[in-house]
Structure formats: C-alpha cells, structure tokens
Backbone of each chain as nested JSON, in Angstrom:
{
  "chains": [
    {"id": "A", "residues": [
      {"number": 1, "name": "MET", "atoms": {"N": [62.406, 22.086, -48.555], "CA": [61.411, 22.928, -47.768], "C": [62.492, 23.939, -47.063]}},
      {"number": 2, "name": "ASP", "atoms": {"N": [62.236, 25.036, -46.79], "CA": [62.853, 26.174, -46.237], "C": [62.741, 26.031, -44.639]}},
      {"number": 3, "name": "TRP", "atoms": {"N": [63.276, 25.461, -43.895], "CA": [62.895, 25.178, -42.346], "C": [62.963, 26.622, -41.569]}},
      {"number": 4, "name": "GLU", "atoms": {"N": [63.757, 27.822, -42.173], "CA": [63.694, 28.965, -41.47], "C": [62.408, 29.522, -41.606]}},
      {"number": 5, "name": "ILE", "atoms": {"N": [61.546, 29.361, -42.534], "CA": [60.086, 29.935, -42.727], "C": [59.413, 29.276, -41.615]}},
      {"number": 6, "name": "ILE", "atoms": {"N": [59.467, 28.206, -41.226], "CA": [58.787, 27.556, -39.949], "C": [58.772, 28.183, -38.537]}},
      {"number": 7, "name": "GLY", "atoms": {"N": [60.458, 28.557, -38.353], "CA": [60.863, 29.171, -37.403], "C": [60.316, 30.663, -37.234]}},
      {"number": 8, "name": "TYR", "atoms": {"N": [60.374, 31.301, -38.489], "CA": [59.848, 32.518, -38.345], "C": [58.235, 32.581, -37.994]}},
      {"number": 9, "name": "ALA", "atoms": {"N": [57.668, 31.587, -38.892], "CA": [56.162, 31.775, -38.537], "C": [55.745, 31.44, -37.211]}},
      {"number": 10, "name": "ALA", "atoms": {"N": [56.551, 30.482, -36.543], "CA": [56.366, 30.049, -35.164], "C": [56.677, 31.364, -34.21]}},
      {"number": 11, "name": "ALA", "atoms": {"N": [57.74, 32.078, -34.372], "CA": [58.167, 33.208, -33.711], "C": [56.907, 34.306, -33.958]}},
      {"number": 12, "name": "ALA", "atoms": {"N": [56.492, 34.571, -35.21], "CA": [55.67, 35.638, -35.26], "C": [54.268, 35.249, -34.472]}},
      {"number": 13, "name": "LEU", "atoms": {"N": [53.619, 33.833, -34.62], "CA": [52.279, 33.607, -34.065], "C": [52.488, 33.738, -32.441]}},
      {"number": 14, "name": "THR", "atoms": {"N": [53.868, 33.314, -31.867], "CA": [53.814, 33.331, -30.611], "C": [53.971, 34.598, -30.055]}},
      {"number": 15, "name": "MET", "atoms": {"N": [55.052, 35.52, -30.58], "CA": [55.421, 36.819, -30.164], "C": [53.922, 37.649, -29.928]}},
      {"number": 16, "name": "PHE", "atoms": {"N": [53.202, 37.535, -31.346], "CA": [51.704, 38.385, -31.246], "C": [50.834, 37.569, -30.471]}},
      {"number": 17, "name": "GLY", "atoms": {"N": [50.939, 36.369, -29.716], "CA": [49.832, 35.569, -29.21], "C": [48.96, 36.2, -28.211]}},
      {"number": 18, "name": "PHE", "atoms": {"N": [49.401, 37.161, -27.685], "CA": [48.553, 37.747, -26.731], "C": [47.643, 38.877, -27.263]}},
      {"number": 19, "name": "ILE", "atoms": {"N": [47.857, 39.286, -28.589], "CA": [47.073, 40.431, -29.039], "C": [45.558, 39.921, -29.154]}},
      {"number": 20, "name": "PRO", "atoms": {"N": [45.344, 38.848, -29.498], "CA": [43.666, 38.514, -29.653], "C": [42.889, 38.841, -28.436]}},
      {"number": 21, "name": "GLN", "atoms": {"N": [43.811, 38.111, -27.181], "CA": [43.235, 38.442, -25.86], "C": [43.084, 39.839, -25.451]}},
      {"number": 22, "name": "LEU", "atoms": {"N": [44.194, 40.785, -25.903], "CA": [44.127, 42.086, -25.408], "C": [42.883, 42.879, -26.169]}},
      {"number": 23, "name": "VAL", "atoms": {"N": [42.806, 42.557, -27.514], "CA": [41.676, 43.073, -28.296], "C": [40.282, 42.704, -27.787]}},
      {"number": 24, "name": "LYS", "atoms": {"N": [40.183, 41.325, -27.471], "CA": [38.844, 40.983, -26.859], "C": [38.327, 41.631, -25.585]}},
      {"number": 25, "name": "MET", "atoms": {"N": [39.555, 41.981, -24.61], "CA": [39.136, 42.535, -23.694], "C": [38.702, 44.097, -23.749]}},
      {"number": 26, "name": "LEU", "atoms": {"N": [39.52, 44.7, -24.851], "CA": [39.286, 46.132, -25.068], "C": [37.744, 46.372, -25.78]}},
      {"number": 27, "name": "ARG", "atoms": {"N": [37.462, 45.096, -26.489], "CA": [36.239, 45.271, -27.166], "C": [34.83, 44.859, -26.334]}},
      {"number": 28, "name": "THR", "atoms": {"N": [35.43, 44.075, -25.461], "CA": [33.963, 43.485, -24.593], "C": [33.846, 44.237, -23.214]}},
      {"number": 29, "name": "LYS", "atoms": {"N": [35.086, 44.927, -22.727], "CA": [35.148, 45.452, -21.618], "C": [34.765, 44.589, -20.403]}},
      {"number": 30, "name": "SER", "atoms": {"N": [35.118, 43.137, -20.63], "CA": [34.586, 42.315, -19.79], "C": [35.92, 41.226, -19.505]}},
      {"number": 31, "name": "VAL", "atoms": {"N": [36.407, 41.2, -18.504], "CA": [37.809, 40.555, -18.269], "C": [38.022, 39.6, -17.228]}},
      {"number": 32, "name": "ASP", "atoms": {"N": [36.751, 39.236, -16.57], "CA": [36.68, 38.648, -15.219], "C": [37.275, 37.075, -15.376]}},
      {"number": 33, "name": "ASP", "atoms": {"N": [37.052, 36.463, -16.625], "CA": [37.513, 35.019, -16.853], "C": [38.952, 35.017, -17.043]}},
      {"number": 34, "name": "VAL", "atoms": {"N": [39.63, 36.0, -17.31], "CA": [40.941, 35.982, -17.726], "C": [41.851, 35.756, -16.417]}},
      {"number": 35, "name": "SER", "atoms": {"N": [42.828, 35.071, -16.607], "CA": [43.555, 34.846, -15.468], "C": [44.702, 35.829, -15.152]}},
      {"number": 36, "name": "LEU", "atoms": {"N": [44.449, 36.585, -14.106], "CA": [45.82, 37.566, -13.715], "C": [47.086, 36.947, -13.538]}},
      {"number": 37, "name": "VAL", "atoms": {"N": [47.038, 35.726, -12.778], "CA": [48.292, 34.953, -12.485], "C": [48.973, 34.611, -14.008]}},
      {"number": 38, "name": "MET", "atoms": {"N": [47.999, 34.159, -15.115], "CA": [48.65, 33.929, -16.184], "C": [49.174, 35.059, -16.732]}},
      {"number": 39, "name": "MET", "atoms": {"N": [48.852, 36.383, -16.556], "CA": [49.515, 37.523, -17.458], "C": [50.556, 37.842, -16.494]}},
      {"number": 40, "name": "VAL", "atoms": {"N": [50.699, 37.785, -15.339], "CA": [51.835, 38.182, -14.484], "C": [52.88, 37.284, -14.526]}},
      {"number": 41, "name": "GLN", "atoms": {"N": [52.656, 35.918, -14.78], "CA": [53.663, 34.809, -15.023], "C": [54.213, 35.031, -16.136]}},
      {"number": 42, "name": "MET", "atoms": {"N": [53.504, 35.058, -17.342], "CA": [54.064, 35.266, -18.789], "C": [54.699, 36.574, -18.773]}},
      {"number": 43, "name": "GLY", "atoms": {"N": [54.35, 37.698, -18.155], "CA": [54.976, 38.854, -18.262], "C": [56.497, 38.847, -17.671]}},
      {"number": 44, "name": "LEU", "atoms": {"N": [56.478, 38.122, -16.373], "CA": [57.679, 37.788, -15.867], "C": [58.643, 37.084, -16.701]}},
      {"number": 45, "name": "GLY", "atoms": {"N": [57.774, 35.926, -17.339], "CA": [58.738, 35.164, -18.164], "C": [59.471, 35.647, -19.319]}},
      {"number": 46, "name": "VAL", "atoms": {"N": [58.514, 36.424, -20.081], "CA": [58.971, 37.261, -21.189], "C": [60.015, 38.409, -20.917]}},
      {"number": 47, "name": "PHE", "atoms": {"N": [59.972, 38.734, -19.591], "CA": [60.803, 39.81, -19.118], "C": [62.338, 39.253, -18.952]}},
      {"number": 48, "name": "LEU", "atoms": {"N": [62.124, 38.105, -18.256], "CA": [63.393, 37.367, -18.211], "C": [64.141, 36.81, -19.544]}},
      {"number": 49, "name": "TRP", "atoms": {"N": [63.462, 36.441, -20.266], "CA": [63.816, 36.192, -21.697], "C": [64.343, 37.248, -22.112]}},
      {"number": 50, "name": "MET", "atoms": {"N": [63.846, 38.526, -22.194], "CA": [64.406, 39.705, -22.631], "C": [65.708, 40.114, -22.0]}},
      {"number": 51, "name": "ILE", "atoms": {"N": [65.797, 40.001, -20.668], "CA": [67.111, 40.206, -19.947], "C": [68.172, 39.186, -20.583]}},
      {"number": 52, "name": "TYR", "atoms": {"N": [67.674, 37.805, -20.541], "CA": [68.554, 36.722, -21.13], "C": [69.259, 37.066, -22.301]}},
      {"number": 53, "name": "GLY", "atoms": {"N": [68.271, 37.615, -23.349], "CA": [68.43, 38.069, -24.572], "C": [69.584, 39.228, -24.848]}},
      {"number": 54, "name": "LEU", "atoms": {"N": [69.4, 40.212, -23.633], "CA": [70.378, 41.487, -23.797], "C": [71.546, 40.984, -23.216]}},
      {"number": 55, "name": "HIS", "atoms": {"N": [71.759, 39.815, -22.364], "CA": [73.046, 39.129, -22.008], "C": [73.705, 38.481, -23.034]}},
      {"number": 56, "name": "LEU", "atoms": {"N": [72.89, 37.827, -23.642], "CA": [73.425, 37.278, -25.066], "C": [73.727, 38.194, -26.121]}},
      {"number": 57, "name": "LYS", "atoms": {"N": [73.344, 39.303, -26.131], "CA": [73.14, 40.086, -27.243], "C": [72.569, 39.456, -28.693]}},
      {"number": 58, "name": "ASN", "atoms": {"N": [71.326, 38.854, -28.358], "CA": [70.723, 38.319, -29.277], "C": [69.352, 38.995, -29.62]}},
      {"number": 59, "name": "SER", "atoms": {"N": [69.328, 39.816, -30.701], "CA": [68.446, 40.614, -31.155], "C": [67.117, 39.957, -31.348]}},
      {"number": 60, "name": "PRO", "atoms": {"N": [66.978, 38.828, -31.97], "CA": [65.589, 38.121, -32.256], "C": [65.043, 37.844, -30.656]}},
      {"number": 61, "name": "LEU", "atoms": {"N": [65.605, 37.567, -29.743], "CA": [65.161, 37.211, -28.484], "C": [64.843, 38.426, -27.614]}},
      {"number": 62, "name": "ILE", "atoms": {"N": [65.602, 39.519, -28.019], "CA": [65.463, 40.8, -27.207], "C": [63.899, 41.566, -28.045]}},
      {"number": 63, "name": "VAL", "atoms": {"N": [63.942, 41.335, -29.163], "CA": [62.794, 41.943, -30.014], "C": [61.348, 41.237, -29.701]}},
      {"number": 64, "name": "ALA", "atoms": {"N": [61.524, 39.964, -29.864], "CA": [60.459, 39.288, -29.639], "C": [59.827, 39.133, -28.275]}},
      {"number": 65, "name": "ASN", "atoms": {"N": [60.62, 39.393, -27.387], "CA": [60.179, 39.304, -25.862], "C": [59.692, 40.816, -25.281]}},
      {"number": 66, "name": "VAL", "atoms": {"N": [60.577, 41.853, -25.991], "CA": [59.922, 43.258, -25.844], "C": [58.55, 43.365, -26.394]}},
      {"number": 67, "name": "VAL", "atoms": {"N": [57.934, 42.832, -27.479], "CA": [56.887, 42.755, -28.235], "C": [55.81, 42.207, -27.179]}},
      {"number": 68, "name": "SER", "atoms": {"N": [56.259, 40.961, -26.79], "CA": [55.007, 40.103, -25.876], "C": [55.106, 40.846, -24.639]}},
      {"number": 69, "name": "LEU", "atoms": {"N": [56.146, 41.362, -24.026], "CA": [56.037, 42.179, -22.818], "C": [55.192, 43.197, -22.863]}},
      {"number": 70, "name": "THR", "atoms": {"N": [55.258, 43.877, -24.009], "CA": [54.301, 45.241, -24.065], "C": [53.045, 44.847, -24.175]}},
      {"number": 71, "name": "THR", "atoms": {"N": [52.596, 43.859, -24.942], "CA": [51.113, 43.388, -24.824], "C": [50.596, 42.922, -23.602]}},
      {"number": 72, "name": "LEU", "atoms": {"N": [51.536, 42.257, -22.631], "CA": [51.272, 41.763, -21.652], "C": [50.97, 42.921, -20.413]}},
      {"number": 73, "name": "VAL", "atoms": {"N": [51.818, 43.868, -20.748], "CA": [51.789, 44.877, -19.594], "C": [50.399, 45.793, -20.122]}},
      {"number": 74, "name": "LEU", "atoms": {"N": [50.33, 45.993, -21.15], "CA": [48.945, 46.608, -21.571], "C": [47.859, 45.728, -20.99]}},
      {"number": 75, "name": "GLY", "atoms": {"N": [47.801, 44.596, -21.248], "CA": [46.801, 43.716, -20.588], "C": [46.549, 43.843, -19.205]}},
      {"number": 76, "name": "LEU", "atoms": {"N": [47.532, 44.021, -18.616], "CA": [47.441, 44.275, -17.155], "C": [46.586, 45.377, -16.822]}},
      {"number": 77, "name": "PHE", "atoms": {"N": [46.841, 46.518, -17.56], "CA": [46.074, 47.787, -17.384], "C": [44.711, 47.549, -17.854]}},
      {"number": 78, "name": "VAL", "atoms": {"N": [44.301, 47.151, -18.831], "CA": [43.042, 46.678, -19.378], "C": [42.309, 45.992, -18.31]}},
      {"number": 79, "name": "TYR", "atoms": {"N": [43.077, 45.007, -17.792], "CA": [42.481, 43.903, -16.784], "C": [42.0, 45.036, -15.508]}},
      {"number": 80, "name": "PHE", "atoms": {"N": [42.735, 45.791, -15.031], "CA": [42.577, 46.393, -13.714], "C": [41.426, 47.41, -13.967]}},
      {"number": 81, "name": "ARG", "atoms": {"N": [41.413, 48.21, -15.362], "CA": [40.457, 49.043, -15.711], "C": [39.039, 48.55, -15.67]}},
      {"number": 82, "name": "TYR", "atoms": {"N": [38.907, 47.253, -16.233], "CA": [37.652, 46.484, -16.391], "C": [37.354, 45.513, -15.48]}},
      {"number": 83, "name": "THR", "atoms": {"N": [38.216, 45.03, -14.589], "CA": [37.672, 43.965, -13.539], "C": [36.635, 44.296, -12.642]}},
      {"number": 84, "name": "THR", "atoms": {"N": [35.686, 43.583, -12.287], "CA": [34.607, 43.678, -11.151], "C": [35.069, 43.189, -9.801]}},
      {"number": 85, "name": "ARG", "atoms": {"N": [36.284, 42.648, -10.057], "CA": [36.811, 41.78, -8.593], "C": [37.322, 42.942, -7.653]}},
      {"number": 86, "name": "ARG", "atoms": {"N": [36.492, 43.059, -6.603], "CA": [36.581, 44.5, -5.807], "C": [37.998, 44.396, -4.994]}},
      {"number": 87, "name": "TYR", "atoms": {"N": [38.299, 43.084, -4.609], "CA": [39.525, 42.949, -3.761], "C": [40.84, 43.476, -4.521]}},
      {"number": 88, "name": "PHE", "atoms": {"N": [40.727, 43.708, -5.717], "CA": [42.066, 44.247, -6.377], "C": [41.951, 45.645, -6.416]}},
      {"number": 89, "name": "ARG", "atoms": {"N": [41.041, 46.449, -5.893], "CA": [40.68, 47.908, -6.06], "C": [41.28, 48.536, -4.654]}}
    ]},
    {"id": "B", "residues": [
      {"number": 1, "name": "MET", "atoms": {"N": [77.398, 36.361, -11.427], "CA": [76.087, 35.783, -11.584], "C": [75.833, 34.618, -12.739]}},
      {"number": 2, "name": "ASP", "atoms": {"N": [75.118, 33.511, -12.397], "CA": [74.76, 32.571, -13.393], "C": [73.838, 32.93, -14.416]}},
      {"number": 3, "name": "TRP", "atoms": {"N": [74.129, 33.305, -15.387], "CA": [73.157, 33.591, -16.369], "C": [72.206, 32.562, -16.809]}},
      {"number": 4, "name": "GLU", "atoms": {"N": [72.735, 31.233, -16.966], "CA": [71.857, 30.198, -17.199], "C": [70.743, 30.149, -16.334]}},
      {"number": 5, "name": "ILE", "atoms": {"N": [70.75, 30.405, -15.027], "CA": [69.596, 30.627, -14.041], "C": [68.505, 31.422, -14.671]}},
      {"number": 6, "name": "ILE", "atoms": {"N": [68.83, 32.333, -15.404], "CA": [67.982, 33.419, -15.779], "C": [67.307, 32.745, -16.912]}},
      {"number": 7, "name": "GLY", "atoms": {"N": [67.92, 32.2, -18.016], "CA": [67.212, 31.507, -19.077], "C": [66.393, 30.37, -18.548]}},
      {"number": 8, "name": "TYR", "atoms": {"N": [66.956, 29.437, -17.411], "CA": [65.971, 28.43, -17.187], "C": [64.647, 29.052, -16.358]}},
      {"number": 9, "name": "ALA", "atoms": {"N": [64.806, 29.967, -15.625], "CA": [63.6, 30.439, -14.895], "C": [62.624, 31.165, -16.032]}},
      {"number": 10, "name": "ALA", "atoms": {"N": [63.414, 31.943, -16.992], "CA": [62.424, 32.464, -18.095], "C": [61.644, 31.087, -18.839]}},
      {"number": 11, "name": "ALA", "atoms": {"N": [62.381, 30.165, -19.147], "CA": [61.752, 29.113, -19.88], "C": [60.679, 28.319, -19.117]}},
      {"number": 12, "name": "ALA", "atoms": {"N": [60.706, 28.169, -17.676], "CA": [59.982, 27.569, -17.026], "C": [58.738, 28.546, -16.675]}},
      {"number": 13, "name": "LEU", "atoms": {"N": [58.899, 29.728, -16.525], "CA": [57.718, 30.565, -16.377], "C": [56.85, 30.507, -17.576]}},
      {"number": 14, "name": "THR", "atoms": {"N": [57.582, 30.737, -18.966], "CA": [56.625, 30.676, -20.199], "C": [56.257, 29.346, -20.752]}},
      {"number": 15, "name": "MET", "atoms": {"N": [57.034, 28.324, -20.403], "CA": [56.313, 26.996, -20.842], "C": [55.243, 26.506, -19.877]}},
      {"number": 16, "name": "PHE", "atoms": {"N": [54.976, 26.871, -18.685], "CA": [53.917, 26.641, -17.923], "C": [53.091, 27.831, -17.809]}},
      {"number": 17, "name": "GLY", "atoms": {"N": [53.06, 28.672, -18.629], "CA": [52.284, 30.186, -18.574], "C": [50.826, 29.986, -18.566]}},
      {"number": 18, "name": "PHE", "atoms": {"N": [50.537, 29.2, -19.41], "CA": [48.985, 29.051, -19.501], "C": [48.29, 28.266, -18.564]}},
      {"number": 19, "name": "ILE", "atoms": {"N": [48.987, 27.539, -17.925], "CA": [48.466, 26.658, -16.41], "C": [47.547, 27.384, -15.722]}},
      {"number": 20, "name": "PRO", "atoms": {"N": [47.952, 28.704, -15.335], "CA": [47.075, 29.354, -14.317], "C": [45.665, 29.796, -15.128]}},
      {"number": 21, "name": "GLN", "atoms": {"N": [45.782, 29.982, -16.293], "CA": [44.514, 30.193, -17.101], "C": [43.442, 28.971, -17.163]}},
      {"number": 22, "name": "LEU", "atoms": {"N": [44.25, 27.724, -17.578], "CA": [43.67, 26.635, -17.549], "C": [43.012, 26.157, -16.201]}},
      {"number": 23, "name": "VAL", "atoms": {"N": [43.536, 26.401, -15.035], "CA": [43.114, 26.28, -13.736], "C": [41.783, 26.988, -13.354]}},
      {"number": 24, "name": "LYS", "atoms": {"N": [41.931, 28.138, -13.689], "CA": [40.982, 29.213, -13.513], "C": [39.639, 28.782, -14.487]}},
      {"number": 25, "name": "MET", "atoms": {"N": [39.925, 28.34, -15.748], "CA": [38.66, 27.971, -16.475], "C": [37.938, 26.781, -15.813]}},
      {"number": 26, "name": "LEU", "atoms": {"N": [38.751, 25.759, -15.147], "CA": [38.369, 24.626, -14.904], "C": [37.633, 24.86, -13.324]}},
      {"number": 27, "name": "ARG", "atoms": {"N": [38.116, 25.837, -12.626], "CA": [37.482, 26.394, -11.307], "C": [36.307, 26.853, -11.526]}},
      {"number": 28, "name": "THR", "atoms": {"N": [36.293, 27.745, -12.379], "CA": [35.1, 28.77, -12.164], "C": [34.112, 28.273, -13.43]}},
      {"number": 29, "name": "LYS", "atoms": {"N": [34.198, 27.348, -14.34], "CA": [33.409, 26.722, -15.354], "C": [33.0, 28.028, -15.973]}},
      {"number": 30, "name": "SER", "atoms": {"N": [33.928, 29.116, -15.992], "CA": [33.176, 30.342, -16.655], "C": [34.604, 30.726, -17.806]}},
      {"number": 31, "name": "VAL", "atoms": {"N": [34.3, 30.849, -19.117], "CA": [35.211, 31.053, -20.074], "C": [35.336, 31.9, -21.113]}},
      {"number": 32, "name": "ASP", "atoms": {"N": [33.935, 32.694, -21.141], "CA": [33.666, 33.52, -22.239], "C": [34.353, 34.697, -22.597]}},
      {"number": 33, "name": "ASP", "atoms": {"N": [35.323, 35.011, -21.412], "CA": [36.148, 36.322, -21.637], "C": [37.462, 35.997, -22.315]}},
      {"number": 34, "name": "VAL", "atoms": {"N": [37.757, 34.606, -22.35], "CA": [39.012, 34.137, -22.804], "C": [38.952, 33.877, -24.236]}},
      {"number": 35, "name": "SER", "atoms": {"N": [39.899, 34.457, -24.878], "CA": [40.108, 34.664, -26.278], "C": [40.495, 33.389, -27.109]}},
      {"number": 36, "name": "LEU", "atoms": {"N": [39.269, 32.785, -27.809], "CA": [39.518, 31.566, -28.496], "C": [40.562, 31.638, -29.48]}},
      {"number": 37, "name": "VAL", "atoms": {"N": [40.68, 32.983, -30.236], "CA": [41.722, 33.025, -31.247], "C": [43.332, 33.096, -30.584]}},
      {"number": 38, "name": "MET", "atoms": {"N": [43.161, 33.613, -29.393], "CA": [44.535, 33.498, -28.728], "C": [44.895, 32.045, -28.366]}},
      {"number": 39, "name": "MET", "atoms": {"N": [44.033, 31.301, -28.013], "CA": [44.396, 29.931, -27.79], "C": [44.666, 29.273, -29.141]}},
      {"number": 40, "name": "VAL", "atoms": {"N": [44.171, 29.473, -30.242], "CA": [44.381, 28.79, -31.444], "C": [45.705, 29.443, -32.208]}},
      {"number": 41, "name": "GLN", "atoms": {"N": [45.745, 30.584, -32.091], "CA": [47.127, 31.285, -32.604], "C": [48.438, 30.856, -31.537]}},
      {"number": 42, "name": "MET", "atoms": {"N": [48.337, 30.694, -30.334], "CA": [49.52, 30.407, -29.569], "C": [49.522, 28.817, -29.707]}},
      {"number": 43, "name": "GLY", "atoms": {"N": [48.449, 28.025, -29.845], "CA": [48.521, 26.592, -30.341], "C": [49.472, 26.214, -31.514]}},
      {"number": 44, "name": "LEU", "atoms": {"N": [49.055, 27.074, -32.478], "CA": [49.63, 26.956, -33.732], "C": [51.074, 27.285, -33.665]}},
      {"number": 45, "name": "GLY", "atoms": {"N": [51.455, 28.307, -32.895], "CA": [52.717, 28.843, -32.927], "C": [53.714, 27.849, -32.007]}},
      {"number": 46, "name": "VAL", "atoms": {"N": [53.254, 27.306, -30.749], "CA": [54.116, 26.359, -30.239], "C": [54.05, 24.926, -30.962]}},
      {"number": 47, "name": "PHE", "atoms": {"N": [53.043, 24.56, -31.78], "CA": [53.221, 23.435, -32.415], "C": [54.301, 23.808, -33.653]}},
      {"number": 48, "name": "LEU", "atoms": {"N": [54.269, 25.003, -34.358], "CA": [55.524, 25.102, -35.294], "C": [56.8, 25.318, -34.49]}},
      {"number": 49, "name": "TRP", "atoms": {"N": [56.921, 25.754, -33.466], "CA": [58.2, 25.744, -32.532], "C": [58.532, 24.238, -32.289]}},
      {"number": 50, "name": "MET", "atoms": {"N": [57.56, 23.384, -31.977], "CA": [58.029, 22.01, -31.571], "C": [58.54, 21.381, -33.079]}},
      {"number": 51, "name": "ILE", "atoms": {"N": [57.975, 21.696, -34.324], "CA": [58.292, 20.799, -35.396], "C": [59.509, 21.467, -35.629]}},
      {"number": 52, "name": "TYR", "atoms": {"N": [59.995, 22.991, -35.642], "CA": [61.303, 23.36, -35.915], "C": [62.424, 22.637, -34.9]}},
      {"number": 53, "name": "GLY", "atoms": {"N": [61.878, 22.395, -33.536], "CA": [62.814, 21.858, -32.769], "C": [63.035, 20.416, -32.962]}},
      {"number": 54, "name": "LEU", "atoms": {"N": [62.047, 19.772, -33.768], "CA": [62.398, 18.371, -33.965], "C": [63.154, 18.361, -35.235]}},
      {"number": 55, "name": "HIS", "atoms": {"N": [63.131, 19.258, -36.223], "CA": [64.125, 19.621, -37.322], "C": [65.479, 19.843, -36.798]}},
      {"number": 56, "name": "LEU", "atoms": {"N": [65.696, 20.758, -35.76], "CA": [67.085, 20.994, -35.415], "C": [67.443, 19.97, -34.344]}},
      {"number": 57, "name": "LYS", "atoms": {"N": [66.6, 18.892, -33.887], "CA": [66.86, 17.926, -32.924], "C": [67.458, 18.697, -31.689]}},
      {"number": 58, "name": "ASN", "atoms": {"N": [66.761, 19.96, -31.222], "CA": [66.841, 20.416, -30.106], "C": [65.948, 20.216, -28.799]}},
      {"number": 59, "name": "SER", "atoms": {"N": [66.38, 19.388, -28.06], "CA": [65.489, 18.85, -26.872], "C": [64.691, 19.881, -26.107]}},
      {"number": 60, "name": "PRO", "atoms": {"N": [65.715, 21.003, -25.568], "CA": [64.717, 21.861, -24.809], "C": [63.55, 22.674, -25.602]}},
      {"number": 61, "name": "LEU", "atoms": {"N": [63.988, 22.972, -27.024], "CA": [62.907, 23.585, -27.767], "C": [61.695, 22.337, -27.963]}},
      {"number": 62, "name": "ILE", "atoms": {"N": [61.806, 21.119, -28.117], "CA": [60.828, 20.196, -28.15], "C": [60.059, 20.009, -26.889]}},
      {"number": 63, "name": "VAL", "atoms": {"N": [60.872, 19.977, -25.739], "CA": [60.281, 19.512, -24.395], "C": [59.162, 20.754, -24.353]}},
      {"number": 64, "name": "ALA", "atoms": {"N": [59.804, 21.98, -24.198], "CA": [59.035, 23.257, -23.784], "C": [57.756, 23.481, -24.576]}},
      {"number": 65, "name": "ASN", "atoms": {"N": [58.009, 23.284, -25.84], "CA": [56.883, 23.438, -26.659], "C": [55.695, 22.33, -26.669]}},
      {"number": 66, "name": "VAL", "atoms": {"N": [56.157, 20.931, -26.258], "CA": [55.169, 19.949, -26.114], "C": [54.377, 20.077, -24.91]}},
      {"number": 67, "name": "VAL", "atoms": {"N": [55.071, 20.723, -23.802], "CA": [54.319, 21.139, -22.482], "C": [53.27, 22.042, -22.862]}},
      {"number": 68, "name": "SER", "atoms": {"N": [53.686, 23.251, -23.509], "CA": [52.828, 24.339, -23.885], "C": [51.575, 23.97, -24.709]}},
      {"number": 69, "name": "LEU", "atoms": {"N": [52.128, 23.172, -25.766], "CA": [51.049, 22.64, -26.648], "C": [49.968, 21.985, -25.797]}},
      {"number": 70, "name": "THR", "atoms": {"N": [50.352, 21.03, -24.953], "CA": [49.491, 20.202, -24.061], "C": [48.582, 21.147, -23.438]}},
      {"number": 71, "name": "THR", "atoms": {"N": [49.227, 21.938, -22.718], "CA": [48.234, 22.889, -22.001], "C": [47.176, 23.646, -22.793]}},
      {"number": 72, "name": "LEU", "atoms": {"N": [47.804, 23.98, -23.973], "CA": [46.73, 25.06, -24.898], "C": [45.563, 23.957, -25.51]}},
      {"number": 73, "name": "VAL", "atoms": {"N": [46.057, 22.779, -25.664], "CA": [44.951, 21.91, -26.305], "C": [43.844, 21.267, -25.412]}},
      {"number": 74, "name": "LEU", "atoms": {"N": [44.396, 21.284, -23.913], "CA": [43.506, 21.084, -22.831], "C": [42.447, 22.17, -22.604]}},
      {"number": 75, "name": "GLY", "atoms": {"N": [43.108, 23.545, -22.791], "CA": [42.415, 24.65, -22.714], "C": [41.314, 24.752, -23.863]}},
      {"number": 76, "name": "LEU", "atoms": {"N": [41.513, 24.418, -25.145], "CA": [40.567, 24.429, -26.056], "C": [39.381, 23.386, -25.707]}},
      {"number": 77, "name": "PHE", "atoms": {"N": [39.799, 22.171, -25.318], "CA": [38.599, 21.333, -24.75], "C": [37.82, 21.939, -23.712]}},
      {"number": 78, "name": "VAL", "atoms": {"N": [38.535, 22.481, -22.611], "CA": [37.848, 23.239, -21.453], "C": [36.957, 24.239, -22.249]}},
      {"number": 79, "name": "TYR", "atoms": {"N": [37.319, 25.124, -22.942], "CA": [36.68, 26.376, -23.583], "C": [35.444, 25.848, -24.182]}},
      {"number": 80, "name": "PHE", "atoms": {"N": [35.425, 24.816, -24.934], "CA": [34.249, 24.462, -25.689], "C": [33.253, 23.616, -24.695]}},
      {"number": 81, "name": "ARG", "atoms": {"N": [33.751, 23.033, -23.528], "CA": [33.002, 22.477, -22.617], "C": [32.134, 23.493, -21.818]}},
      {"number": 82, "name": "TYR", "atoms": {"N": [32.584, 24.689, -21.489], "CA": [32.163, 25.637, -20.759], "C": [31.389, 26.881, -21.433]}},
      {"number": 83, "name": "THR", "atoms": {"N": [31.955, 27.086, -22.791], "CA": [31.306, 28.321, -23.435], "C": [29.925, 28.326, -23.491]}},
      {"number": 84, "name": "THR", "atoms": {"N": [29.344, 29.657, -23.415], "CA": [27.862, 29.764, -23.737], "C": [27.688, 30.322, -25.084]}},
      {"number": 85, "name": "ARG", "atoms": {"N": [28.655, 30.449, -25.823], "CA": [28.539, 31.144, -27.222], "C": [28.034, 30.091, -28.218]}},
      {"number": 86, "name": "ARG", "atoms": {"N": [26.707, 30.24, -28.418], "CA": [26.2, 29.315, -29.116], "C": [26.665, 29.001, -30.574]}},
      {"number": 87, "name": "TYR", "atoms": {"N": [27.096, 29.955, -31.033], "CA": [27.568, 29.653, -32.516], "C": [28.759, 28.973, -32.757]}},
      {"number": 88, "name": "PHE", "atoms": {"N": [29.204, 28.337, -31.595], "CA": [30.401, 27.406, -31.635], "C": [30.072, 26.143, -31.59]}},
      {"number": 89, "name": "ARG", "atoms": {"N": [28.639, 25.946, -31.298], "CA": [27.944, 24.566, -31.042], "C": [27.439, 23.869, -32.096]}}
    ]}
  ]
}
C-alpha cells in the first residue's frame, strides 16, 4: 500500500474542507447557524500555519494553508453579507 | 523569536477549531445552515490524517486529529438531532 496516497487524500479533503460550507452559504443566503467564532479561530489558525510554513520554507504547508485561509476569508465576507444578526452591523 | 510557539498556537487553534460550531449548535438547537458535507468531508480528512499519523508513529499528528475527529463526530450527532431537513430522517 502506498501510504503517501493516504497523506495526499487527507490533505486534499481538509484543505478544501470549508468549501462545502462556503457554497451552502452562497446558495441558501442563510448563514445564522454558522459559527463566526469557528471561522475566525480557524482563519487565525491556518494563518499561523502558513506563517510557520514560510519560516520552515515548507511548500505543502504554505499551499494548503493559503487555500484554507482564502476559503475562510471568503466565508467571513459571505457571513457578514447575509447575517441577520443586527449587532454585527 | 521562538518559532515553535507559532506552530503550537496554530495547532491548538485548528485542532479545537470546530468546537465553537459544536457549542453554537448545542446552544441554539438550530443547525440547518451548517453544511453536512463540510462535516463529513472534514471528518473523513482528519480520520485519514490520523491513520497516516499512526503509520508514521507521529504522536502530534495522531493526537491533533483524534481531537478534531471527536468534535466532528459529535457535530454529526448534534446535526441529526436538531436538523429539520426531513429527507435525512
């Protein structure tokens, strides 16, 4: 068994993991059950992973976390576009 | 600057990243905006990371992904408990 395939499959699933949530928010225009704290915490986390990857000059770490960070930042824009929670406006 | 601190902070933020979403679902009992595909995809992804960690005998990889997997599996239970989408029942 080629174990590297397991690693690449794991990386692909998690780096694109937020995309289904992003698509759902765009499609339904309904976002109030989505946790803003989750998006901010994950965004900060993958930002730090990216910084750590830049320090280590590790390309997979950089690429994977730039992708995740992009989807999460887009998620924040979509969230604030459609949320009905007044106290964020 | 101690770069390891950046790595540990990144790991802590992402491994516990789904917990705010889990807490929100439990508190509001409202889950229909949360993407089921996102939870299943992330769950499968961190499961494969855990398997890959077991293969590499890499403790941080195992521990971080067991934590994430646990929160995501709990999230699935909470989702099916509270969803009003009939076609999942």
